Structures are given as structure tokens and as C-alpha cells.
C-alpha positions as CSV (number, residue, x, y, z in Angstrom):
1,M,3.4,-21.7,10.1
2,S,4.1,-19.7,6.9
3,L,2.8,-16.2,6.4
4,F,3.3,-16.4,2.6
5,S,2.4,-18.7,-0.2
6,H,5.0,-19.0,-2.9
7,T,6.0,-21.5,-5.5
8,S,9.7,-21.0,-5.7
9,P,12.5,-20.9,-3.1
10,V,12.6,-17.5,-1.5
11,A,16.3,-17.0,-1.3
12,A,16.9,-18.1,-4.9
13,E,20.2,-17.0,-6.4
14,G,19.8,-13.8,-8.4
15,A,16.2,-13.2,-7.3
16,Q,15.8,-9.4,-7.3
17,G,12.1,-8.5,-7.1
18,I,10.5,-5.2,-6.1
19,I,10.7,-6.1,-2.4
20,R,13.2,-8.7,-1.1
21,V,13.1,-9.7,2.6
22,E,16.0,-11.8,4.0
23,S,16.0,-13.6,7.3
24,L,13.7,-11.0,9.0
25,H,13.3,-11.2,12.8
26,K,11.4,-9.0,15.2
27,D,10.7,-9.3,18.9
28,F,9.5,-6.8,21.4
29,G,11.5,-8.1,24.4
30,G,9.4,-11.2,24.7
31,P,8.4,-13.9,22.3
32,K,9.5,-13.6,18.7
33,V,6.9,-12.0,16.5
34,L,8.7,-12.7,13.3
35,D,11.3,-15.5,13.1
36,D,13.4,-15.9,9.9
37,V,10.9,-14.5,7.4
38,S,12.2,-14.4,3.8
39,F,10.4,-13.8,0.5
40,V,10.6,-11.9,-2.8
41,L,7.7,-9.9,-4.3
42,S,8.0,-9.8,-8.1
43,R,6.6,-7.2,-10.5
44,G,3.5,-8.3,-12.3
45,H,2.4,-10.9,-9.7
46,V,-0.3,-10.9,-7.1
47,H,0.9,-11.7,-3.6
48,S,-1.1,-12.2,-0.4
49,L,-0.2,-12.0,3.3
50,I,-2.4,-14.4,5.3
51,G,-2.3,-15.9,8.8
52,P,-4.2,-16.0,12.0
53,N,-4.4,-13.2,14.6
54,G,-1.0,-12.7,16.2
55,A,0.9,-14.3,13.4
56,G,2.9,-11.1,12.7
57,K,1.2,-9.7,9.6
58,T,0.8,-6.2,10.9
59,T,4.3,-6.2,12.4
60,L,5.7,-7.2,9.0
61,L,3.7,-4.4,7.3
62,N,5.0,-1.9,9.9
63,I,8.6,-3.0,9.1
64,L,8.0,-2.7,5.4
65,S,6.7,0.8,5.8
66,C,9.6,1.9,8.1
67,L,7.4,2.3,11.2
68,Y,9.3,-0.5,13.0
69,R,12.9,-1.6,12.5
70,P,13.7,-5.3,12.4
71,S,15.6,-7.0,15.2
72,A,17.6,-8.8,12.6
73,G,17.5,-9.4,8.8
74,Q,17.3,-7.1,5.8
75,V,14.6,-5.6,3.6
76,F,15.3,-4.2,0.1
77,V,12.9,-2.1,-1.9
78,E,13.9,-1.7,-5.5
79,G,17.4,-2.7,-4.4
80,C,17.7,0.0,-1.7
81,D,18.3,-1.2,1.9
82,L,15.3,-0.2,3.9
83,A,17.4,0.4,7.0
84,L,18.9,3.4,5.3
85,L,15.6,5.0,4.4
86,A,13.2,7.2,6.3
87,P,9.4,6.7,5.7
88,H,9.2,9.8,3.4
89,Q,12.1,8.4,1.3
90,L,10.2,5.1,1.0
91,A,7.1,7.0,-0.2
92,G,9.4,8.6,-2.9
93,L,10.1,5.0,-4.2
94,G,6.3,4.6,-4.6
95,M,5.6,2.6,-1.5
96,A,3.3,3.9,1.3
97,R,1.2,2.5,4.1
98,T,-2.5,3.0,4.6
99,F,-4.6,2.1,7.6
100,Q,-8.1,0.6,7.8
101,N,-9.6,3.6,9.6
102,L,-12.0,5.1,7.1
103,K,-13.4,7.6,9.6
104,I,-10.5,9.9,9.0
105,C,-11.9,10.9,5.6
106,R,-15.6,9.9,6.0
107,N,-17.0,13.0,4.3
108,M,-14.9,12.5,1.2
109,T,-16.0,10.5,-1.9
110,L,-14.1,7.4,-3.0
111,E,-12.4,9.4,-5.7
112,E,-11.3,12.1,-3.2
113,N,-9.9,9.4,-0.9
114,V,-7.9,7.8,-3.7
115,L,-6.6,11.3,-4.7
116,L,-5.5,12.0,-1.1
117,G,-3.3,8.9,-1.2
118,A,-1.9,9.8,-4.6
119,H,-0.7,13.3,-3.6
120,I,2.9,12.0,-3.3
121,G,2.7,11.2,-7.0
122,L,2.2,14.8,-8.0
123,R,5.9,15.4,-7.6
124,T,5.5,19.2,-7.4
125,G,6.8,21.6,-4.9
126,L,5.0,23.8,-2.4
127,W,4.8,26.8,-4.6
128,A,3.6,24.9,-7.6
129,G,0.8,23.6,-5.4
130,I,-0.1,27.0,-4.0
131,F,-0.1,28.8,-7.4
132,R,-1.5,25.7,-9.3
133,S,1.3,25.6,-12.0
134,P,0.4,24.1,-15.4
135,A,2.5,21.1,-14.7
136,M,0.7,20.5,-11.4
137,A,-2.7,21.0,-12.9
138,R,-1.9,18.6,-15.7
139,R,-0.7,15.9,-13.3
140,E,-3.8,16.4,-11.1
141,R,-6.0,15.9,-14.1
142,E,-4.2,12.6,-14.9
143,L,-4.6,11.4,-11.3
144,R,-8.3,12.3,-11.3
145,L,-8.7,10.3,-14.5
146,R,-7.0,7.3,-12.9
147,A,-9.0,7.7,-9.7
148,S,-12.2,7.8,-11.7
149,C,-11.2,4.5,-13.4
150,W,-10.7,2.9,-10.0
151,R,-14.0,4.2,-8.8
152,W,-15.7,2.5,-11.8
153,W,-14.0,-0.8,-11.0
154,V,-15.0,-0.7,-7.4
155,W,-18.5,0.2,-8.3
156,M,-18.7,-2.8,-10.6
157,L,-17.4,-5.1,-7.9
158,I,-19.9,-3.8,-5.4
159,R,-22.7,-4.0,-7.9
160,R,-21.8,-7.6,-8.6
161,R,-21.7,-8.6,-5.0
162,C,-24.6,-6.5,-3.6
163,P,-27.0,-5.9,-6.6
164,S,-30.0,-5.0,-4.3
165,R,-28.1,-2.1,-2.8
166,C,-27.1,-0.7,-6.2
167,R,-30.6,-0.5,-7.7
168,T,-31.1,3.1,-6.7
169,A,-27.6,4.4,-5.9
170,R,-25.1,5.7,-8.4
171,S,-21.3,5.5,-8.0
172,S,-21.1,9.2,-7.5
173,D,-24.0,9.2,-5.0
174,S,-23.1,10.7,-1.6
175,R,-24.3,7.4,0.0
176,W,-21.2,5.8,-1.4
177,R,-18.9,8.0,0.5
178,A,-16.4,6.2,2.8
179,R,-18.0,5.5,6.2
């Protein structure tokens, strides 16, 4: 069974990609969860991870986000060996893990949830955040604008799929808060 759909050989000569996985293996002392997984994720392409329950999808994501270490194999993010990085260093490269538990921020709007995930992109220090430096305020305005654009796209997708629910609700309505 293959976890990935791709059109070219994974270990092609010279293939760089944003993320490159080579001969990845993971076991937890019993059966192998991942066995010789290799792939390259390229910039500008959409990739998907599909497979049945127990296929190793979550284990792979946990390895890619530095929560687990592989039993064998290597992972490279932007050319950096993942084995040498801590999770916070990986976030500094622009890669972070989210979970499907929306109850953590259920009283926040969609925009506020997006901004919460974007805080690593502020790239300001503790004191700049406390005293709201001009650079930090400017970057926060940029992030709010981007989050607002995402909110609009999500609203349009929901409206298209569930038009009856959208007749009375607006995208900024409190009923659209994460539940």
C-alpha cells in the first residue's frame, strides 16, 4: 500500500523539494508502522496523504513535526536534516503541526484562530510584544489582513456547500466561531 500519490520516481537524482523523505522506517517495538517511505514535496504543488486507519499517516506527520524520531531513514526540510532540529527550530523554518481539536480555542473567531497559529511569523521579541513596537504592530496588521482573506475564502466555500445555513449568518457572526 502506498501512502502517497506521485507521478515521478521519489528518489530521483537531484530532487530537492521543500521536504524530502528518504527510506523512512518507524516501529514501536512491534509491527512496523512505516516501512521504507520515500517522497519529495515540491514547492507550488498540492500533495495529499491518504490511507486507511492504521496506515501510518499520523505517525508520519508526527515524525515530520519532530514529535517522533524515525527508527531509520532521513527527513530534510529545506535541505536541513530534521534529526538535528528541535520542534521550535522547525517552526522557525515555517513548518508547524496543528491538531484537529478545535475545542481548545472554541470561543475565538476563525480569524483569531488563524492569527494564533501565525504568531511564530511575527518574528519579534518578548519586549516588542509587550510594548507593541511599531514593527510588531505593522506585522500584526499584515497578518490580520491575510487572516481576513482566508476567512473570506472559507466563508465562500461554506456558502457554496451549505447555502441554507448561510442565509442568515455572516462570516463575522459569532455562530461561525470554531466549535
